[in-house]
N, CA, C and O atoms as a DFTB+ gen file, in Angstrom:
572 C
 N C O
     1  1     -54.848     -24.390     -20.369
     2  2     -54.407     -23.576     -19.253
     3  2     -52.912     -23.286     -19.427
     4  3     -52.121     -24.194     -19.682
     5  1     -52.542     -22.029     -19.289
     6  2     -51.142     -21.686     -19.467
     7  2     -50.318     -22.043     -18.224
     8  3     -50.861     -22.383     -17.173
     9  1     -49.026     -21.957     -18.373
    10  2     -48.096     -22.411     -17.333
    11  2     -48.259     -21.610     -16.041
    12  3     -48.230     -22.180     -14.950
    13  1     -48.430     -20.290     -16.159
    14  2     -48.558     -19.465     -14.957
    15  2     -49.836     -19.810     -14.189
    16  3     -49.849     -19.783     -12.958
    17  1     -50.896     -20.129     -14.905
    18  2     -52.138     -20.523     -14.240
    19  2     -51.953     -21.858     -13.507
    20  3     -52.481     -22.050     -12.412
    21  1     -51.202     -22.774     -14.117
    22  2     -50.903     -24.053     -13.454
    23  2     -50.106     -23.810     -12.179
    24  3     -50.367     -24.424     -11.145
    25  1     -49.137     -22.914     -12.263
    26  2     -48.338     -22.590     -11.074
    27  2     -49.207     -21.991      -9.974
    28  3     -49.049     -22.323      -8.799
    29  1     -50.104     -21.129     -10.351
    30  2     -50.995     -20.510      -9.361
    31  2     -51.876     -21.571      -8.697
    32  3     -52.075     -21.544      -7.483
    33  1     -52.404     -22.504      -9.496
    34  2     -53.223     -23.578      -8.922
    35  2     -52.408     -24.434      -7.959
    36  3     -52.883     -24.787      -6.880
    37  1     -51.183     -24.766      -8.352
    38  2     -50.330     -25.572      -7.466
    39  2     -49.985     -24.806      -6.197
    40  3     -49.893     -25.390      -5.118
    41  1     -49.795     -23.503      -6.328
    42  2     -49.483     -22.706      -5.152
    43  2     -50.688     -22.664      -4.193
    44  3     -50.516     -22.723      -2.975
    45  1     -51.888     -22.565      -4.740
    46  2     -53.090     -22.581      -3.905
    47  2     -53.218     -23.919      -3.174
    48  3     -53.566     -23.955      -1.994
    49  1     -52.936     -25.011      -3.875
    50  2     -52.995     -26.337      -3.256
    51  2     -51.961     -26.460      -2.146
    52  3     -52.238     -27.026      -1.089
    53  1     -50.762     -25.925      -2.393
    54  2     -49.706     -25.973      -1.379
    55  2     -50.081     -25.120      -0.167
    56  3     -49.754     -25.474       0.966
    57  1     -50.762     -24.004      -0.401
    58  2     -51.218     -23.161       0.717
    59  2     -52.238     -23.917       1.567
    60  3     -52.187     -23.882       2.796
    61  1     -53.156     -24.594       0.898
    62  2     -54.163     -25.365       1.629
    63  2     -53.520     -26.488       2.430
    64  3     -53.979     -26.823       3.522
    65  1     -52.446     -27.072       1.876
    66  2     -51.741     -28.164       2.547
    67  2     -50.736     -27.635       3.573
    68  3     -50.093     -28.412       4.278
    69  1     -50.608     -26.321       3.651
    70  2     -49.664     -25.664       4.567
    71  2     -48.211     -26.112       4.331
    72  3     -47.443     -26.309       5.272
    73  1     -47.865     -26.264       3.060
    74  2     -46.512     -26.644       2.656
    75  2     -45.741     -25.362       2.344
    76  3     -45.710     -24.906       1.201
    77  1     -45.122     -24.792       3.374
    78  2     -44.501     -23.468       3.234
    79  2     -43.312     -23.469       2.268
    80  3     -43.091     -22.480       1.568
    81  1     -42.553     -24.552       2.220
    82  2     -41.408     -24.600       1.301
    83  2     -41.898     -24.563      -0.144
    84  3     -41.359     -23.830      -0.972
    85  1     -42.925     -25.360      -0.440
    86  2     -43.461     -25.392      -1.810
    87  2     -44.091     -24.040      -2.185
    88  3     -43.902     -23.554      -3.300
    89  1     -44.827     -23.448      -1.262
    90  2     -45.444     -22.144      -1.530
    91  2     -44.358     -21.117      -1.836
    92  3     -44.456     -20.385      -2.820
    93  1     -43.338     -21.061      -1.010
    94  2     -42.259     -20.102      -1.211
    95  2     -41.528     -20.318      -2.525
    96  3     -41.183     -19.358      -3.215
    97  1     -41.291     -21.579      -2.871
    98  2     -40.593     -21.893      -4.118
    99  2     -41.436     -21.496      -5.323
   100  3     -40.915     -20.920      -6.279
   101  1     -42.718     -21.792      -5.291
   102  2     -43.587     -21.441      -6.416
   103  2     -43.737     -19.925      -6.546
   104  3     -43.782     -19.398      -7.658
   105  1     -43.813     -19.228      -5.417
   106  2     -43.855     -17.754      -5.474
   107  2     -42.586     -17.200      -6.100
   108  3     -42.625     -16.291      -6.929
   109  1     -41.458     -17.768      -5.683
   110  2     -40.160     -17.356      -6.228
   111  2     -40.126     -17.577      -7.738
   112  3     -39.680     -16.707      -8.485
   113  1     -40.595     -18.737      -8.183
   114  2     -40.602     -19.046      -9.614
   115  2     -41.522     -18.089     -10.368
   116  3     -41.154     -17.598     -11.436
   117  1     -42.696     -17.820      -9.838
   118  2     -43.607     -16.872     -10.488
   119  2     -42.970     -15.488     -10.597
   120  3     -43.127     -14.810     -11.612
   121  1     -42.262     -15.075      -9.566
   122  2     -41.619     -13.769      -9.594
   123  2     -40.501     -13.728     -10.641
   124  3     -40.346     -12.729     -11.343
   125  1     -39.728     -14.804     -10.746
   126  2     -38.663     -14.857     -11.753
   127  2     -39.251     -14.853     -13.164
   128  3     -38.701     -14.220     -14.065
   129  1     -40.362     -15.556     -13.353
   130  2     -41.016     -15.559     -14.663
   131  2     -41.549     -14.171     -15.000
   132  3     -41.463     -13.730     -16.147
   133  1     -42.094     -13.492     -14.015
   134  2     -42.604     -12.132     -14.214
   135  2     -41.454     -11.189     -14.599
   136  3     -41.594     -10.365     -15.503
   137  1     -40.318     -11.320     -13.903
   138  2     -39.154     -10.495     -14.234
   139  2     -38.667     -10.763     -15.651
   140  3     -38.312      -9.835     -16.377
   141  1     -38.652     -12.032     -16.041
   142  2     -38.230     -12.384     -17.399
   143  2     -39.206     -11.830     -18.431
   144  3     -38.794     -11.393     -19.506
   145  1     -40.500     -11.849     -18.106
   146  2     -41.499     -11.280     -19.017
   147  2     -41.304      -9.781     -19.187
   148  3     -41.464      -9.247     -20.284
   149  1     -40.962      -9.115     -18.112
   150  2     -40.725      -7.673     -18.183
   151  2     -39.539      -7.389     -19.101
   152  3     -39.571      -6.445     -19.890
   153  1     -38.498      -8.206     -18.995
   154  2     -37.295      -8.013     -19.807
   155  2     -37.494      -8.414     -21.267
   156  3     -37.039      -7.719     -22.176
   157  1     -38.188      -9.556     -21.490
   158  2     -38.226     -10.154     -22.827
   159  2     -39.580     -10.085     -23.510
   160  3     -39.672     -10.377     -24.702
   161  1     -40.608      -9.716     -22.814
   162  2     -41.950      -9.771     -23.384
   163  2     -42.561     -11.137     -23.090
   164  3     -42.136     -11.826     -22.162
   165  1     -43.545     -11.519     -23.872
   166  2     -44.227     -12.806     -23.660
   167  2     -43.230     -13.960     -23.755
   168  3     -42.424     -14.014     -24.684
   169  1     -43.286     -14.877     -22.798
   170  2     -42.328     -15.987     -22.751
   171  2     -42.847     -17.206     -23.511
   172  3     -44.002     -17.603     -23.360
   173  1     -41.987     -17.781     -24.316
   174  2     -42.295     -19.040     -24.986
   175  2     -42.032     -20.177     -23.999
   176  3     -41.367     -19.962     -22.986
   177  1     -42.534     -21.374     -24.270
   178  2     -42.236     -22.503     -23.384
   179  2     -40.728     -22.748     -23.228
   180  3     -40.270     -23.135     -22.153
   181  1     -39.962     -22.522     -24.298
   182  2     -38.507     -22.696     -24.222
   183  2     -37.890     -21.664     -23.286
   184  3     -36.972     -21.978     -22.529
   185  1     -38.392     -20.436     -23.337
   186  2     -37.878     -19.378     -22.462
   187  2     -38.215     -19.678     -21.006
   188  3     -37.408     -19.409     -20.117
   189  1     -39.405     -20.236     -20.753
   190  2     -39.787     -20.620     -19.391
   191  2     -38.836     -21.691     -18.879
   192  3     -38.385     -21.639     -17.735
   193  1     -38.535     -22.665     -19.738
   194  2     -37.602     -23.732     -19.358
   195  2     -36.224     -23.159     -19.045
   196  3     -35.567     -23.602     -18.102
   197  1     -35.786     -22.183     -19.825
   198  2     -34.482     -21.556     -19.578
   199  2     -34.460     -20.848     -18.227
   200  3     -33.472     -20.926     -17.498
   201  1     -35.547     -20.159     -17.895
   202  2     -35.622     -19.452     -16.615
   203  2     -35.537     -20.464     -15.465
   204  3     -34.792     -20.261     -14.507
   205  1     -36.295     -21.537     -15.568
   206  2     -36.293     -22.548     -14.503
   207  2     -34.923     -23.207     -14.403
   208  3     -34.411     -23.416     -13.304
   209  1     -34.332     -23.533     -15.544
   210  2     -33.003     -24.157     -15.552
   211  2     -31.973     -23.242     -14.901
   212  3     -31.123     -23.699     -14.136
   213  1     -32.051     -21.965     -15.201
   214  2     -31.115     -20.993     -14.615
   215  2     -31.259     -20.961     -13.098
   216  3     -30.262     -20.937     -12.377
   217  1     -32.497     -20.962     -12.616
   218  2     -32.725     -20.918     -11.173
   219  2     -32.229     -22.198     -10.493
   220  3     -31.644     -22.143      -9.412
   221  1     -32.462     -23.342     -11.127
   222  2     -31.976     -24.608     -10.558
   223  2     -30.459     -24.600     -10.491
   224  3     -29.875     -25.033      -9.497
   225  1     -29.814     -24.107     -11.549
   226  2     -28.351     -24.054     -11.566
   227  2     -27.828     -23.156     -10.450
   228  3     -26.868     -23.513      -9.767
   229  1     -28.451     -21.995     -10.259
   230  2     -28.028     -21.082      -9.195
   231  2     -28.201     -21.734      -7.827
   232  3     -27.339     -21.610      -6.957
   233  1     -29.309     -22.423      -7.648
   234  2     -29.553     -23.073      -6.356
   235  2     -28.554     -24.201      -6.106
   236  3     -28.097     -24.392      -4.979
   237  1     -28.215     -24.948      -7.157
   238  2     -27.242     -26.033      -6.996
   239  2     -25.862     -25.471      -6.660
   240  3     -25.134     -26.050      -5.854
   241  1     -25.504     -24.350      -7.274
   242  2     -24.230     -23.710      -6.950
   243  2     -24.213     -23.256      -5.494
   244  3     -23.221     -23.446      -4.789
   245  1     -25.307     -22.659      -5.049
   246  2     -25.402     -22.217      -3.653
   247  2     -25.384     -23.418      -2.712
   248  3     -24.823     -23.350      -1.618
   249  1     -25.995     -24.507      -3.141
   250  2     -26.039     -25.723      -2.323
   251  2     -24.634     -26.240      -2.034
   252  3     -24.348     -26.691      -0.925
   253  1     -23.762     -26.174      -3.032
   254  2     -22.372     -26.601      -2.836
   255  2     -21.709     -25.774      -1.728
   256  3     -20.980     -26.309      -0.892
   257  1     -21.973     -24.468      -1.735
   258  2     -21.399     -23.595      -0.715
   259  2     -21.953     -23.921       0.669
   260  3     -21.210     -23.918       1.651
   261  1     -23.256     -24.201       0.752
   262  2     -23.864     -24.545       2.039
   263  2     -23.314     -25.856       2.574
   264  3     -23.097     -25.996       3.778
   265  1     -23.085     -26.822       1.683
   266  2     -22.510     -28.103       2.109
   267  2     -21.106     -27.887       2.647
   268  3     -20.734     -28.437       3.684
   269  1     -20.325     -27.076       1.926
   270  2     -18.952     -26.801       2.351
   271  2     -18.920     -26.083       3.702
   272  3     -17.993     -26.273       4.488
   273  1     -19.932     -25.262       3.965
   274  2     -19.979     -24.515       5.221
   275  2     -20.597     -25.334       6.354
   276  3     -20.597     -24.901       7.506
   277  1     -21.123     -26.515       6.029
   278  2     -21.718     -27.358       7.062
   279  2     -23.087     -26.898       7.514
   280  3     -23.484     -27.183       8.644
   281  1     -23.818     -26.201       6.674
   282  2     -25.150     -25.680       7.010
   283  2     -26.211     -26.707       6.600
   284  3     -26.912     -26.519       5.605
   285  1     -26.322     -27.778       7.363
   286  2     -27.188     -28.897       7.001
   287  2     -28.665     -28.523       6.917
   288  3     -29.384     -29.048       6.067
   289  1     -29.129     -27.623       7.787
   290  2     -30.548     -27.249       7.755
   291  2     -30.892     -26.512       6.463
   292  3     -31.981     -26.687       5.916
   293  1     -29.970     -25.694       5.980
   294  2     -30.202     -24.969       4.732
   295  2     -30.058     -25.924       3.547
   296  3     -30.779     -25.794       2.558
   297  1     -29.144     -26.871       3.638
   298  2     -28.948     -27.852       2.570
   299  2     -30.240     -28.627       2.333
   300  3     -30.639     -28.831       1.186
   301  1     -30.892     -29.059       3.404
   302  2     -32.127     -29.831       3.272
   303  2     -33.219     -29.005       2.593
   304  3     -33.916     -29.499       1.707
   305  1     -33.365     -27.744       3.013
   306  2     -34.404     -26.890       2.433
   307  2     -34.114     -26.576       0.967
   308  3     -35.021     -26.617       0.136
   309  1     -32.863     -26.264       0.645
   310  2     -32.501     -25.961      -0.741
   311  2     -32.697     -27.183      -1.638
   312  3     -33.113     -27.057      -2.790
   313  1     -32.394     -28.364      -1.102
   314  2     -32.596     -29.589      -1.874
   315  2     -34.073     -29.785      -2.197
   316  3     -34.421     -30.215      -3.296
   317  1     -34.936     -29.470      -1.239
   318  2     -36.380     -29.556      -1.482
   319  2     -36.792     -28.566      -2.568
   320  3     -37.578     -28.904      -3.454
   321  1     -36.270     -27.361      -2.502
   322  2     -36.616     -26.346      -3.498
   323  2     -36.168     -26.774      -4.894
   324  3     -36.898     -26.595      -5.869
   325  1     -34.969     -27.336      -4.983
   326  2     -34.462     -27.796      -6.274
   327  2     -35.365     -28.893      -6.829
   328  3     -35.689     -28.893      -8.017
   329  1     -35.770     -29.825      -5.971
   330  2     -36.647     -30.916      -6.405
   331  2     -37.984     -30.363      -6.914
   332  3     -38.524     -30.861      -7.902
   333  1     -38.511     -29.349      -6.250
   334  2     -39.782     -28.753      -6.676
   335  2     -39.621     -28.104      -8.050
   336  3     -40.464     -28.294      -8.926
   337  1     -38.550     -27.345      -8.243
   338  2     -38.338     -26.684      -9.530
   339  2     -38.087     -27.699     -10.644
   340  3     -38.525     -27.490     -11.776
   341  1     -37.396     -28.783     -10.342
   342  2     -37.098     -29.787     -11.364
   343  2     -38.355     -30.503     -11.855
   344  3     -38.343     -31.105     -12.928
   345  1     -39.440     -30.443     -11.079
   346  2     -40.708     -31.020     -11.534
   347  2     -41.193     -30.342     -12.813
   348  3     -41.894     -30.959     -13.615
   349  1     -40.824     -29.085     -13.006
   350  2     -41.300     -28.311     -14.149
   351  2     -40.356     -28.368     -15.341
   352  3     -40.654     -27.796     -16.389
   353  1     -39.233     -29.042     -15.201
   354  2     -38.285     -29.174     -16.297
   355  2     -38.567     -30.454     -17.071
   356  3     -39.119     -31.404     -16.515
   357  1     -38.190     -30.490     -18.357
   358  2     -38.365     -31.729     -19.112
   359  2     -37.472     -32.824     -18.522
   360  3     -36.454     -32.535     -17.893
   361  1     -37.863     -34.081     -18.733
   362  2     -37.051     -35.191     -18.251
   363  2     -35.653     -35.089     -18.844
   364  3     -35.473     -34.738     -20.010
   365  1     -34.669     -35.405     -18.009
   366  2     -33.287     -35.306     -18.456
   367  2     -32.927     -36.476     -19.370
   368  3     -33.380     -37.604     -19.172
   369  1     -32.120     -36.186     -20.351
   370  2     -31.667     -37.175     -21.312
   371  2     -30.666     -38.111     -20.630
   372  3     -29.837     -37.664     -19.837
   373  1     -30.742     -39.385     -20.934
   374  2     -29.802     -40.336     -20.344
   375  2     -28.404     -40.092     -20.916
   376  3     -28.255     -39.495     -21.983
   377  1     -27.388     -40.560     -20.196
   378  2     -26.008     -40.378     -20.648
   379  2     -25.773     -41.062     -21.991
   380  3     -25.054     -40.542     -22.845
   381  1     -26.389     -42.240     -22.172
   382  2     -26.205     -42.978     -23.427
   383  2     -26.803     -42.193     -24.595
   384  3     -26.178     -42.066     -25.648
   385  1     -28.023     -41.666     -24.402
   386  2     -28.662     -40.885     -25.463
   387  2     -27.863     -39.620     -25.772
   388  3     -27.741     -39.216     -26.929
   389  1     -27.322     -39.003     -24.723
   390  2     -26.516     -37.797     -24.914
   391  2     -25.259     -38.120     -25.710
   392  3     -24.885     -37.363     -26.606
   393  1     -24.603     -39.230     -25.396
   394  2     -23.396     -39.618     -26.128
   395  2     -23.706     -39.894     -27.595
   396  3     -22.919     -39.537     -28.473
   397  1     -24.847     -40.527     -27.868
   398  2     -25.245     -40.795     -29.250
   399  2     -25.464     -39.481     -29.995
   400  3     -25.001     -39.321     -31.124
   401  1     -26.169     -38.543     -29.365
   402  2     -26.432     -37.253     -29.987
   403  2     -25.131     -36.495     -30.244
   404  3     -24.950     -35.912     -31.313
   405  1     -24.232     -36.504     -29.267
   406  2     -22.946     -35.816     -29.425
   407  2     -22.144     -36.446     -30.558
   408  3     -21.561     -35.728     -31.371
   409  1     -22.104     -37.760     -30.624
   410  2     -21.333     -38.417     -31.692
   411  2     -21.940     -38.108     -33.064
   412  3     -21.205     -37.964     -34.041
   413  1     -23.275     -38.002     -33.150
   414  2     -23.913     -37.626     -34.420
   415  2     -23.511     -36.217     -34.832
   416  3     -23.200     -35.968     -35.997
   417  1     -23.519     -35.296     -33.870
   418  2     -23.161     -33.910     -34.180
   419  2     -21.691     -33.816     -34.583
   420  3     -21.356     -33.147     -35.561
   421  1     -20.814     -34.483     -33.834
   422  2     -19.375     -34.420     -34.120
   423  2     -19.066     -35.052     -35.477
   424  3     -18.272     -34.512     -36.246
   425  1     -19.688     -36.189     -35.773
   426  2     -19.413     -36.852     -37.051
   427  2     -20.068     -36.122     -38.226
   428  3     -19.630     -36.272     -39.366
   429  1     -21.099     -35.345     -37.961
   430  2     -21.807     -34.646     -39.025
   431  2     -21.199     -33.313     -39.412
   432  3     -21.719     -32.632     -40.295
   433  1     -20.107     -32.928     -38.768
   434  2     -19.491     -31.642     -39.084
   435  2     -17.973     -31.769     -39.037
   436  3     -17.425     -32.676     -38.411
   437  1     -17.313     -30.843     -39.710
   438  2     -15.846     -30.809     -39.687
   439  2     -15.338     -29.946     -38.548
   440  3     -14.130     -29.843     -38.332
   441  1     -16.253     -29.326     -37.819
   442  2     -15.908     -28.418     -36.720
   443  2     -15.206     -29.192     -35.598
   444  3     -15.631     -30.288     -35.233
   445  1     -14.126     -28.612     -35.055
   446  2     -13.425     -29.232     -33.926
   447  2     -13.283     -28.259     -32.762
   448  3     -12.642     -28.579     -31.761
   449  1     -13.872     -27.079     -32.884
   450  2     -13.874     -26.103     -31.808
   451  2     -14.890     -26.565     -30.764
   452  3     -16.082     -26.674     -31.051
   453  1     -14.409     -26.832     -29.558
   454  2     -15.272     -27.399     -28.531
   455  2     -16.459     -26.492     -28.209
   456  3     -17.575     -26.981     -28.032
   457  1     -16.240     -25.200     -28.132
   458  2     -17.320     -24.264     -27.813
   459  2     -18.436     -24.289     -28.851
   460  3     -19.617     -24.285     -28.506
   461  1     -18.053     -24.314     -30.113
   462  2     -19.062     -24.347     -31.174
   463  2     -19.805     -25.679     -31.174
   464  3     -21.013     -25.718     -31.408
   465  1     -19.091     -26.764     -30.915
   466  2     -19.738     -28.080     -30.853
   467  2     -20.726     -28.153     -29.692
   468  3     -21.820     -28.701     -29.831
   469  1     -20.331     -27.598     -28.547
   470  2     -21.233     -27.584     -27.392
   471  2     -22.493     -26.797     -27.740
   472  3     -23.600     -27.215     -27.402
   473  1     -22.331     -25.671     -28.407
   474  2     -23.481     -24.871     -28.826
   475  2     -24.404     -25.639     -29.754
   476  3     -25.626     -25.556     -29.631
   477  1     -23.821     -26.389     -30.685
   478  2     -24.630     -27.186     -31.614
   479  2     -25.422     -28.261     -30.863
   480  3     -26.598     -28.491     -31.145
   481  1     -24.766     -28.907     -29.914
   482  2     -25.436     -29.963     -29.144
   483  2     -26.508     -29.356     -28.243
   484  3     -27.609     -29.895     -28.141
   485  1     -26.193     -28.239     -27.591
   486  2     -27.155     -27.602     -26.683
   487  2     -28.433     -27.211     -27.424
   488  3     -29.524     -27.281     -26.858
   489  1     -28.302     -26.798     -28.689
   490  2     -29.500     -26.427     -29.446
   491  2     -30.373     -27.646     -29.723
   492  3     -31.583     -27.511     -29.909
   493  1     -29.774     -28.827     -29.753
   494  2     -30.540     -30.049     -30.014
   495  2     -31.123     -30.676     -28.750
   496  3     -32.171     -31.319     -28.816
   497  1     -30.470     -30.505     -27.606
   498  2     -30.974     -31.147     -26.385
   499  2     -32.128     -30.370     -25.766
   500  3     -32.908     -30.940     -25.003
   501  1     -32.254     -29.102     -26.072
   502  2     -33.354     -28.239     -25.626
   503  2     -33.793     -28.484     -24.186
   504  3     -34.942     -28.835     -23.920
   505  1     -32.849     -28.292     -23.262
   506  2     -33.181     -28.369     -21.843
   507  2     -33.181     -29.767     -21.254
   508  3     -33.474     -29.932     -20.069
   509  1     -32.863     -30.768     -22.041
   510  2     -32.886     -32.132     -21.530
   511  2     -31.542     -32.568     -20.956
   512  3     -31.417     -33.685     -20.454
   513  1     -30.550     -31.708     -21.026
   514  2     -29.242     -31.989     -20.416
   515  2     -28.606     -30.648     -20.089
   516  3     -28.741     -29.690     -20.851
   517  1     -27.916     -30.577     -18.962
   518  2     -27.307     -29.302     -18.607
   519  2     -25.948     -29.164     -19.287
   520  3     -25.375     -30.139     -19.774
   521  1     -25.450     -27.938     -19.309
   522  2     -24.225     -27.636     -20.039
   523  2     -23.016     -28.411     -19.577
   524  3     -22.154     -28.743     -20.390
   525  1     -22.927     -28.709     -18.294
   526  2     -21.798     -29.470     -17.771
   527  2     -21.744     -30.877     -18.350
   528  3     -20.681     -31.365     -18.734
   529  1     -22.906     -31.519     -18.408
   530  2     -22.966     -32.872     -18.982
   531  2     -22.637     -32.844     -20.469
   532  3     -21.926     -33.717     -20.968
   533  1     -23.157     -31.835     -21.183
   534  2     -22.898     -31.711     -22.620
   535  2     -21.407     -31.473     -22.859
   536  3     -20.805     -32.082     -23.744
   537  1     -20.822     -30.584     -22.063
   538  2     -19.403     -30.287     -22.197
   539  2     -18.546     -31.534     -21.989
   540  3     -17.612     -31.790     -22.748
   541  1     -18.873     -32.302     -20.957
   542  2     -18.115     -33.533     -20.698
   543  2     -18.270     -34.522     -21.841
   544  3     -17.300     -35.178     -22.221
   545  1     -19.464     -34.642     -22.394
   546  2     -19.702     -35.590     -23.487
   547  2     -18.963     -35.161     -24.744
   548  3     -18.415     -36.001     -25.457
   549  1     -18.941     -33.846     -25.028
   550  2     -18.220     -33.357     -26.199
   551  2     -16.719     -33.568     -26.023
   552  3     -16.029     -33.980     -26.956
   553  1     -16.220     -33.286     -24.826
   554  2     -14.798     -33.481     -24.561
   555  2     -14.416     -34.949     -24.756
   556  3     -13.371     -35.255     -25.330
   557  1     -15.261     -35.843     -24.280
   558  2     -15.016     -37.290     -24.426
   559  2     -15.034     -37.686     -25.900
   560  3     -14.203     -38.483     -26.334
   561  1     -15.975     -37.137     -26.674
   562  2     -16.084     -37.484     -28.084
   563  2     -14.890     -36.961     -28.885
   564  3     -14.478     -37.588     -29.861
   565  1     -14.340     -35.828     -28.483
   566  2     -13.206     -35.258     -29.208
   567  2     -11.886     -35.935     -28.867
   568  3     -10.922     -35.844     -29.627
   569  1     -11.844     -36.607     -27.732
   570  2     -10.561     -37.228     -27.345
   571  2     -10.374     -38.585     -27.959
   572  3      -9.351     -39.231     -27.730
């Protein structure tokens, strides 16, 4: 069963359970995947992960603004949506594993340009760590 079919099944289950937040989040995700398919053609599993990661990042950025504005009711709902979307992402790499990977990449090359090193590490973590964590780990390894 492909990923979109799994999402549709989960959305049907959420409808039966009358879980409006989950239904809305899954509909939103299906729509974003459809938009990405229109732009890029058939999506690979890596492309699906990128779409979900992008949406989680956008929601987390918006969440910071809602917290700053004191909008607690929206903060709670957005947090639920983020948790639902994160169910579809690969498990995140631990900080220790990330540091080991970064040190391997840094020691395996003569490159000292932080941007290029981050790119090299990001290609190896494949969605298991976000760019902020990778950037911090590379900065720590270079210092």
